[in-house]
C-alpha positions in Angstrom: 0.0 0.0 0.0 1.3 3.4 -0.9 2.1 6.0 1.9 -0.9 8.1 0.9 -3.2 5.1 0.9 -1.9 4.0 4.3 -2.4 7.5 5.7 -6.0 7.5 4.4 -6.7 4.1 5.9 -5.3 5.3 9.3 -7.5 8.4 9.1 -10.5 6.4 8.4 -9.7 4.0 11.2 -9.3 7.0 13.6 -12.6 8.6 12.5 -14.4 5.2 12.8 -13.0 4.8 16.3 -14.1 8.3 17.3 -17.5 7.7 15.9 -17.9 4.5 17.9 -16.8 6.2 21.0 -19.2 9.1 20.4 -22.0 6.6 19.8 -21.1 4.8 23.1 -21.1 8.2 24.9 -24.6 8.9 23.5 -25.8 5.5 24.6 -24.4 6.3 28.1 -26.3 9.6 28.2 -29.5 7.8 27.1 -29.1 5.3 29.9 -28.4 8.1 32.4 -31.5 10.0 31.3 -33.7 6.9 31.5 -32.4 6.2 35.0 -32.9 9.9 35.9 -36.5 9.8 34.6 -37.3 6.6 36.4 -36.1 8.1 39.7 -37.7 11.5 39.3 -41.1 10.0 38.1 -41.5 6.6 39.7 -45.1 6.5 38.5 -44.1 6.8 34.9 -47.0 9.1 34.1 -45.4 12.6 34.2 -42.6 12.0 31.7 -44.3 9.9 28.9 -41.7 10.9 26.3 -38.8 9.5 28.3 -38.9 6.1 26.8 -36.3 3.6 25.5 -35.7 3.7 21.7 -36.3 7.4 21.4 -33.7 10.0 20.6 -33.6 12.5 23.6 -32.2 15.2 21.2 -34.7 14.7 18.4 -35.8 18.2 17.0 -39.3 19.4 16.7 -40.6 18.0 20.0 -39.7 14.4 19.1 -37.1 14.1 21.9 -37.4 13.8 25.7 -39.6 16.5 27.2 -37.4 19.1 29.0 -34.2 17.9 27.5 -32.0 20.2 25.3 -28.9 19.2 23.6 -25.9 21.2 22.3 -24.5 21.2 18.7 -22.5 18.0 19.3 -25.7 16.1 20.4 -24.7 16.0 24.1 -27.4 16.7 26.7 -26.9 20.3 27.9 -30.1 21.1 29.8 -32.7 19.3 31.8 -35.6 21.6 32.5 -38.4 19.9 34.4 -39.5 22.6 36.8 -43.1 22.5 38.1 -43.9 19.0 36.8 -45.1 17.6 40.1 -42.3 15.1 40.2 -42.4 13.2 43.4 -39.4 10.9 43.2 -35.7 11.4 44.0 -32.6 12.8 42.3 -30.4 9.8 41.6 -26.6 9.5 41.3 -27.2 8.6 37.6 -27.4 12.3 36.8 -23.6 12.2 36.9 -23.8 10.3 33.6 -24.5 13.6 31.8 -21.0 15.2 31.7 -22.0 18.0 29.3 -24.9 19.2 31.4 -24.8 23.0 32.0 -28.3 23.5 33.5 -30.3 21.3 35.9 -33.7 22.8 36.6 -35.8 20.6 38.9 -37.4 23.4 41.1 -41.1 23.5 42.0 -41.6 19.8 42.4 -42.0 17.4 45.3 -38.7 15.6 45.2 -37.5 13.9 48.3 -34.3 12.2 49.5 -30.9 13.7 49.6 -28.8 15.8 47.2 -26.4 13.2 45.7 -22.7 13.9 46.1 -22.3 12.5 42.5 -23.4 15.9 41.2 -19.7 16.9 41.6 -19.0 14.9 38.4 -20.9 17.6 36.4 -17.9 19.8 35.8 -19.7 22.0 33.2 -22.8 22.7 35.3 -23.4 26.4 35.7 -27.1 26.5 37.0 -28.3 24.2 39.8 -32.0 24.7 40.7 -33.3 22.3 43.2 -35.4 24.7 45.2 -39.0 24.3 46.4 -38.9 20.5 46.9 -38.8 18.2 49.9 -35.1 17.4 49.8 -33.4 16.5 53.1 -30.1 15.6 54.5 -26.8 17.6 54.3 -25.5 19.7 51.5 -22.7 17.6 50.0 -19.3 19.3 50.5 -18.3 17.8 47.1 -20.4 20.5 45.4 -17.5 22.8 46.3 -15.5 21.2 43.5 -17.9 22.2 40.8 -15.8 25.1 39.5 -18.3 26.2 36.8 -21.3 26.8 39.1 -22.7 30.2 38.9 -26.2 29.8 40.5 -27.0 27.4 43.3 -30.7 27.4 44.4 -31.3 24.9 47.3 -33.8 27.0 49.2 -37.2 25.9 50.5 -36.3 22.3 51.2 -35.6 20.4 54.5 -31.8 20.4 54.3 -29.9 19.9 57.6 -26.4 20.1 58.8 -24.0 23.0 58.4 -23.0 25.0 55.3 -19.9 23.3 53.8 -16.9 25.5 53.9 -16.0 24.0 50.5 -18.6 26.3 48.9 -16.0 29.0 49.3 -14.1 27.4 46.4 -16.9 28.2 43.8 -15.1 31.3 42.5 -17.7 31.8 39.6 -20.7 31.7 41.9 -23.0 34.7 41.7 -26.1 33.5 43.6 -26.3 31.2 46.6 -29.8 30.7 48.0 -30.1 28.4 51.0 -33.1 30.1 52.8 -35.9 28.2 54.5 -34.1 25.0 55.3 -33.0 23.5 58.7 -29.4 24.4 58.4 -27.4 24.8 61.6 -23.8 25.9 62.5 -22.0 29.1 61.7 -21.8 31.1 58.5 -18.5 29.9 56.9 -15.9 32.7 56.5 -14.8 30.9 53.3 -17.9 32.5 51.6 -15.8 35.7 51.6 -13.6 34.1 49.0 -16.3 34.4 46.2 -15.4 37.4 44.1 -18.5 37.3 41.9 -21.1 36.6 44.6 -23.9 39.1 44.2 -26.7 37.6 46.4 -26.4 35.4 49.5 -29.7 34.3 51.2 -29.3 32.3 54.4 -32.6 33.4 56.0 -35.0 31.2 57.9 -32.6 28.6 59.2 -31.0 27.9 62.6 -27.6 29.4 62.0 -25.6 30.8 65.0 -22.4 32.6 65.6 -21.4 36.0 64.1 -21.5 37.4 60.6 -18.0 37.0 59.0 -16.4 40.4 58.4 -15.0 39.0 55.1 -18.4 39.1 53.6 -18.2 42.9 53.6 -15.1 42.7 51.4 -16.9 40.9 48.6 -16.7 43.3 45.6 -20.0 42.5 44.0 -22.2 41.5 46.9 -25.5 43.5 46.6 -27.9 41.5 48.8 -27.4 39.6 52.0 -30.3 38.1 53.9 -29.8 36.5 57.3 -33.2 37.0 58.8 -34.8 34.5 61.3 -31.6 32.8 62.5 -29.9 32.8 65.9 -26.9 35.0 65.0 -25.0 36.8 67.6 -22.3 39.5 68.0 -21.5 42.7 66.2 -22.6 43.3 62.6 -19.5 44.4 60.7 -20.0 48.2 60.2 -18.5 48.1 56.7 -21.1 45.4 55.7 -24.1 47.6 56.7 -22.5 50.7 55.0 -21.9 48.8 51.8 -25.2 47.0 51.3 -27.6 49.4 53.0 -31.1 48.3 51.9 -29.7 45.1 50.5 -28.9 43.9 54.0 -31.7 42.1 55.9 -31.1 40.9 59.4 -34.4 40.9 61.3 -35.3 38.4 64.0 -31.8 37.8 65.2 -32.3 39.0 68.8 -28.6 38.8 69.8 -27.2 40.8 66.9 -25.9 44.3 67.7 -24.5 47.2 65.7 -24.3 50.9 65.1 -26.4 52.8 62.7 -28.9 50.0 62.0 -32.6 50.1 62.9 -33.9 47.4 65.2 -30.4 46.6 66.5 -29.2 47.5 69.9 -25.8 49.0 70.5 -23.0 46.6 71.1 -21.4 46.0 74.5 -18.1 44.6 75.5 -19.8 41.3 76.1 -20.9 41.2 72.4 -17.4 41.6 71.3 -15.8 38.9 73.4 -18.1 36.4 75.1 -16.5 33.1 76.3 -19.9 31.5 76.4 -21.0 32.3 72.9 -19.9 30.1 70.0 -18.0 32.3 67.5 -16.2 30.1 65.1 -15.8 33.1 62.8 -15.6 36.4 64.7 -16.6 39.7 63.4 -13.1 40.9 63.4 -12.2 40.9 67.1 -10.8 37.8 68.7 -9.6 37.0 72.2 -5.9 37.5 73.0 -5.4 34.2 74.9 -6.9 30.7 74.6 -6.6 27.8 76.9 -4.3 24.9 76.0 -6.0 22.6 73.5 -8.1 25.3 71.9 -11.9 25.2 71.9 -14.3 28.1 72.5 -15.3 27.0 76.0 -11.6 26.8 77.2 -10.9 30.5 76.9 -9.3 32.3 79.9 -10.4 35.8 80.9 -8.7 38.6 78.8 -5.8 40.5 80.2 -6.4 43.9 81.8 -4.8 45.5 78.8 -7.1 43.9 76.4 -10.1 44.7 78.6 -9.1 48.4 78.6 -8.9 48.4 74.8 -12.3 46.8 74.6 -13.8 49.4 76.9 -12.3 52.1 74.8 -13.8 50.6 71.7 -17.2 50.2 73.4 -17.2 53.9 74.4 -16.4 54.9 70.8 -19.2 52.6 69.5 -21.7 54.1 71.9 -20.9 57.6 70.8 -21.1 56.6 67.2 -24.4 54.8 67.9 -26.0 57.9 69.3 -25.0 60.0 66.3 -26.1 57.2 64.0 -29.5 56.8 65.6 -30.2 60.6 65.3 -29.2 60.5 61.6 -31.2 57.4 60.9 -34.3 58.7 62.6 -34.2 61.8 60.4 -33.6 59.6 57.3 -36.4 57.2 58.1 -38.8 60.1 58.8 -37.9 61.7 55.5 -38.1 58.4 53.7 -41.6 57.8 54.9 -42.6 61.2 53.5 -40.9 60.7 50.2 -41.5 57.0 49.4 -42.6 54.5 52.1 -43.1 51.7 49.6 -39.6 50.6 48.6 -39.0 46.8 48.5 -36.5 47.2 51.4 -39.0 49.2 53.5 -41.7 46.7 52.8 -39.4 43.9 53.9 -38.5 45.7 57.1 -42.1 46.5 57.9 -43.1 42.8 57.3 -40.2 41.7 59.5 -41.3 44.0 62.3 -44.9 42.8 62.1 -43.8 39.2 62.1 -42.3 39.7 65.6 -40.0 36.8 65.4 -42.3 34.0 64.3 -41.5 30.5 65.7 -39.5 28.0 63.8 -42.6 26.0 62.9 -44.0 29.0 61.1 -40.9 30.2 59.4 -41.9 28.9 56.0 -45.2 30.7 55.9 -44.7 33.9 54.0 -47.0 36.8 53.9 -49.5 36.7 51.0 -50.0 40.4 50.8 -49.8 41.7 47.2 -47.5 44.4 48.3 -45.0 41.8 49.6 -44.9 40.3 46.1 -43.0 43.3 44.9 -39.8 41.8 43.5 -36.2 42.9 44.0 -33.6 43.3 41.3 -32.0 39.9 41.9 -33.1 36.6 40.5 -35.1 34.8 43.2 -37.9 32.6 42.0 -39.0 31.9 45.6 -41.3 34.3 47.4 -44.9 34.3 48.6 -47.0 31.4 49.8 -47.9 30.3 46.3 -44.3 29.9 45.3 -43.5 28.0 48.5 -46.2 25.5 47.8 -44.8 24.9 44.3 -47.8 26.4 42.6 -46.1 29.3 40.9 -42.7 30.2 39.7 -41.5 33.6 40.9 -39.9 35.6 38.1 -38.3 39.0 38.4 -39.1 42.1 36.4 -35.7 41.9 34.9 -36.3 38.2 33.8 -39.6 39.1 32.2 -38.0 42.0 30.3 -35.1 39.9 29.2 -37.3 36.9 28.2 -39.5 39.1 26.0 -36.6 41.2 24.7 -38.0 44.2 26.5 -41.5 43.5 25.1 -40.3 43.7 21.5 -43.1 43.9 18.9 -41.4 41.0 17.2 -42.5 38.8 20.2 -46.0 40.2 20.4 -48.5 37.3 20.2 -51.6 39.4 20.5 -53.6 42.1 22.3 -56.8 41.8 24.2 -59.8 42.8 22.0 -61.7 45.7 23.4 -60.8 47.7 26.5 -60.0 51.0 24.8 -56.9 52.6 26.2 -56.0 49.5 28.2 -55.2 47.4 25.0 -51.5 48.1 25.3 -51.4 46.9 28.9 -53.2 43.7 28.1 -50.8 42.4 25.5 -49.3 38.9 25.4 -45.7 38.3 24.4 -43.6 35.2 23.6 -40.5 34.8 25.8 -37.7 32.5 26.8 -36.7 32.2 30.4 -33.1 31.9 31.5 -33.3 28.1 31.6 -34.5 27.9 28.0 -38.2 27.4 28.8 -40.6 28.9 26.2 -43.3 30.9 27.9 -46.1 33.4 27.0 -46.1 36.5 29.2 -49.4 38.3 29.7 -48.8 42.0 30.5 -51.4 43.7 32.7 -51.4 47.3 33.8 -52.3 48.2 37.4 -55.7 49.6 36.2 -56.5 46.2 34.7 -56.3 44.3 38.0 -58.8 44.1 40.8 -57.9 46.5 43.5 -59.2 44.4 46.4 -55.9 42.7 47.4 -57.5 39.6 49.1 -59.8 39.1 46.2 -57.0 39.3 43.7 -54.9 36.8 45.5 -57.8 34.4 45.9 -58.2 34.5 42.1 -54.5 34.1 41.6 -54.4 31.0 43.8 -57.4 29.5 42.0 -55.7 29.9 38.6 -52.4 28.6 39.9 -54.0 25.4 41.1 -55.6 24.6 37.7 -53.7 21.5 36.3 -55.2 19.6 33.4 -53.9 18.2 30.1 -56.3 20.5 28.3 -55.8 23.7 30.2 -52.9 26.1 29.8 -51.0 26.2 33.0 -50.1 29.4 34.8 -46.4 28.9 35.7 -45.3 32.3 37.1 -46.3 35.6 38.4 -44.5 39.0 38.8 -45.5 42.4 40.2 -43.6 45.6 39.4 -44.8 48.6 41.3 -42.0 50.6 39.5 -43.7 49.8 36.2 -47.2 49.8 37.5 -47.8 46.4 36.0 -48.1 42.7 36.8 -47.2 39.8 34.5 -48.7 36.3 34.2 -46.3 33.7 32.8 -47.9 30.8 31.0 -46.6 27.7 29.2 -46.0 28.6 25.6 -48.2 26.6 23.1 -46.4 26.5 19.8 -49.2 26.0 17.2 -51.2 29.1 18.1 -54.9 29.3 18.4 -57.7 27.2 16.8 -59.0 30.2 15.0 -55.8 30.2 12.9 -57.0 26.9 11.3 -60.4 28.3 10.3 -61.4 30.0 7.1 -58.6 28.3 5.1 -59.1 28.4 1.3 -57.6 25.6 -0.7 -54.9 27.9 -2.1 -53.8 29.0 1.4 -53.3 25.5 2.8 -49.8 25.2 4.2 -49.0 28.9 4.1 -47.7 30.5 7.3 -48.2 27.2 9.2 -51.9 27.1 8.4 -53.2 23.9 7.0 -56.5 22.0 6.7 -57.0 19.9 9.8 -57.6 16.2 9.2 -60.9 14.7 10.3 -59.3 12.6 13.1 -57.5 15.7 14.4 -60.8 17.7 14.5 -62.4 14.9 16.5 -59.5 14.9 18.9 -59.6 18.7 19.3 -63.3 18.7 20.1 -62.9 15.9 22.7 -60.0 17.7 24.3 -61.9 20.9 24.6 -64.8 19.1 26.1 -62.5 17.4 28.7 -60.9 20.8 29.6 -64.3 22.5 30.1 -65.6 19.6 32.1 -62.6 19.8 34.4 -63.2 23.6 34.9 -66.8 22.9 35.8 -66.1 20.0 38.1 -65.7 20.2 41.9 -62.8 18.3 43.3 -60.8 18.3 46.5 -59.2 21.7 46.8 -60.8 22.9 43.5 -64.1 24.7 43.3 -66.2 24.8 40.1 -65.1 27.5 37.7 -67.0 29.1 34.8 -64.6 30.2 32.1 -67.0 32.9 30.7 -65.0 33.6 27.5 -64.5 30.4 25.6 -63.8 30.9 21.9 -61.6 29.6 19.1 -59.1 32.3 20.0 -58.9 30.8 23.6 -58.2 27.3 22.4 -54.5 26.8 21.8 -52.9 23.9 20.0 -49.5 22.3 20.9 -47.2 20.6 18.5 -49.4 17.4 18.5 -52.5 19.6 18.1 -53.6 18.8 21.6 -56.1 21.6 22.6 -55.4 23.7 25.7 -57.9 26.2 26.9 -56.4 29.5 27.8 -57.6 32.5 29.9 -59.2 30.3 32.6 -60.2 32.3 35.6 -58.9 35.6 34.3 -62.2 37.3 35.2 -61.2 36.6 38.9 -58.2 39.0 38.4 -59.4 41.7 36.0 -61.6 44.7 36.8 -65.2 44.5 35.8 -64.9 47.0 32.9 -62.2 44.9 31.2 -64.2 41.7 31.7 -67.3 43.4 30.2 -65.3 44.6 27.2 -64.2 41.0 26.5 -67.8 39.9 26.7 -68.9 42.4 24.1 -66.2 41.0 21.8 -67.4 37.5 22.5 -71.0 38.5 21.7 -69.8 40.0 18.4 -68.2 36.7 17.5 -71.3 34.7 18.4 -70.0 32.9 21.5 -72.1 34.7 24.1 -75.2 32.7 25.3 -78.5 34.6 24.5 -79.7 34.5 28.1 -76.9 36.9 29.2 -78.9 39.8 27.7 -81.8 39.1 30.0 -80.3 37.7 33.3 -77.0 39.5 33.0 -74.9 36.6 34.4 -72.9 33.7 33.0 -73.1 30.1 34.1 -71.8 26.7 33.2 -74.5 26.5 30.6 -73.0 29.6 29.0 -69.7 27.8 28.5 -71.6 24.9 27.0 -73.2 27.3 24.5 -69.7 28.6 23.5 -68.5 25.0 23.2 -71.4 24.2 20.8 -70.3 27.2 18.6 -66.8 25.9 18.5 -68.0 22.4 17.5 -69.8 24.0 14.6 -66.7 26.0 13.6 -64.5 22.9 13.7 -67.1 20.9 11.7 -67.5 23.6 9.0 -64.0 25.0 9.1 -65.4 28.5 9.2 -65.5 31.1 12.0 -69.0 32.3 11.0 -71.4 29.4 11.4 -75.1 28.8 10.5 -77.8 29.4 13.1 -79.0 26.6 15.3 -82.5 26.7 13.8 -81.1 26.2 10.3 -79.0 23.3 11.4 -81.7 21.6 13.3 -83.9 21.6 10.2 -81.2 19.5 8.5 -81.2 16.9 11.3 -81.4 13.9 11.2 -80.8 14.2 7.4 -77.7 14.6 5.4 -75.2 17.0 7.1 -72.7 16.8 4.3 -73.2 20.4 3.3 -72.1 21.5 6.8 -68.7 19.7 6.6 -65.7 21.6 5.6 -65.3 21.2 1.8 -61.5 21.3 2.2 -61.7 17.7 3.6 -62.8 16.6 0.1 -65.0 13.9 1.5 -62.4 12.4 3.8 -64.5 12.2 6.9 -67.1 10.0 8.6 -70.7 10.9 7.8 -71.9 9.2 11.0 -69.4 11.1 13.2 -70.3 14.4 11.4 -74.0 13.8 12.2 -73.2 13.1 15.8 -71.1 16.3 16.1 -73.9 18.3 14.5 -76.4 16.8 17.0 -74.1 17.8 19.9 -73.7 21.3 18.6 -77.4 21.8 18.2 -78.1 20.6 21.7 -75.3 22.8 23.2 -76.5 25.9 21.4 -80.1 25.6 22.4 -81.6 29.0 23.2 -83.0 27.6 26.4 -80.1 26.9 28.8 -82.2 24.2 30.6 -82.2 22.2 27.4 -78.5 22.2 27.0 -76.5 19.2 28.3 -73.8 19.4 31.0 -70.2 18.9 29.8 -70.2 15.5 31.6 -73.1 14.5 29.4 -71.4 15.9 26.3 -68.3 13.8 27.1 -70.5 10.7 27.4 -72.0 11.4 24.0 -68.6 12.1 22.4 -67.3 8.9 23.9 -69.3 7.0 21.3 -67.3 8.5 18.4 
């Protein structure tokens, strides 16, 4: 063989070997994903796409739900937040070496945090918050050099904070609040040059606040509320963070120039009976042989004199600081008493040191839902219960590209000058999740706070395969707006598949729906409405009030999802009325509304009947019920969409026409319930 031929053969052999190794690596990732899915979802019902023989990275929704892959075909993201997963996080996750984001927050996971996570050297985002995880934080996490965000809050983690976390030099956010952590705050956390937010609140931490935290160049927010911290607050920390420092309900903390803190005494600076593994910058001169906090001998006279001098200086500074602070707070109340920091301090004062058993219960006041500048998806009772994802104003703006018109999905019909405030935008969250963001101005929302929150809770608890899920919520007093974050449904609304002419089929994603797809859509809509009308444990019956083809969204498999459920519980009456006028103009509003002035479950049934006619005919404007009834039980072929070119079941078409006529009866008492409609459709 010639040298050139030999070189070519060797190259081919190397490429073949690399290909085989890549294929083996892919198989290893598939096995790891299958093991991960089986552990996260032991029932096998919540992750139906995670099945053997399927490519996890297949494009166009053909892969594993929540799995995203990089250009090389390696698994880069696992995003399964808010899926009600009730399993465990297994060591098998270590078999995904290219993983950069693990998003499992807002579930019901139990068990411990596996130390095998340390094998994920490329992981930048670790979101395990709002679950039921227990046990210690593995110190091995400190070896994950790429980590930027660690969210372990709102779990049941125990033990101390590993000092090894001080090795995460790229870390920007460390959120450990609302766990059962004990021990001291590690001074090693002062080694994190990029750390911007540190939340250790609502734990059982003791000891003092390390002075090294004040030296972090980018630290903007430190929350240590509701712990058992003692000693002096480093003066430079309070001066640097100001409103970003929250410290309430630590009765033994002291400091100068800070509201709700008493002045420090010599005993606060050196106390042989108080555990101070990391002092606030002042340490005893002499310790007993063998070390140990409890073996200290009394300080020398010289040291004591120095301490007394320091104490006198602190008392003088405290008096001046309190005078200045009193003036500032009085002035602040007159200028703007509603800042996030002021609201937090007021809430902390009202809480009056709640017991440990009540530490996880957050205020549900709408004012307390005001969001800070930092990323923190956990606040408010709804978030704690895993019902809603908390997103910041900055996240909403970034996701929608600052509400770019290119991402505009639509505006609410009617409402006059409120149209702009009631727009919906497509967005992409930080973890890659596609969402739809509904933008509501303050004037659009009900002003009764308790009523608004009751409506928000009701919507957040709606979970059904044919109902669009509300995933997140955000309030911005600065913008005078609130935002509802929904799952994004890719195929748009059902109305986009009506009024299609033969020449338009396939243009702009519009196409003629097959007969089997139309049957499936009608059944799915019926199941969704029946779910809304049903009364179940923890779920009252709900009337939609505004069902239309625009409110029926279709996912990539053309599964219908009803949107806008319960919005009338949040919006002011004027805006609700404007939507009803638009609904009446489109023919969805039941005729009895003009006489009784209220909507009922039978009103939703009427709107469903209109949609059945639209799907049957392929047209948004449909024939009157009287005209249709005259054709029954004869041939209904003239009603069926001509674009089907005869590819439909005449018997099924007649059945659908019969259901539509019954649902659109002018007498609401003659209309069936949605449960009865489902029984009738079950024969198709």
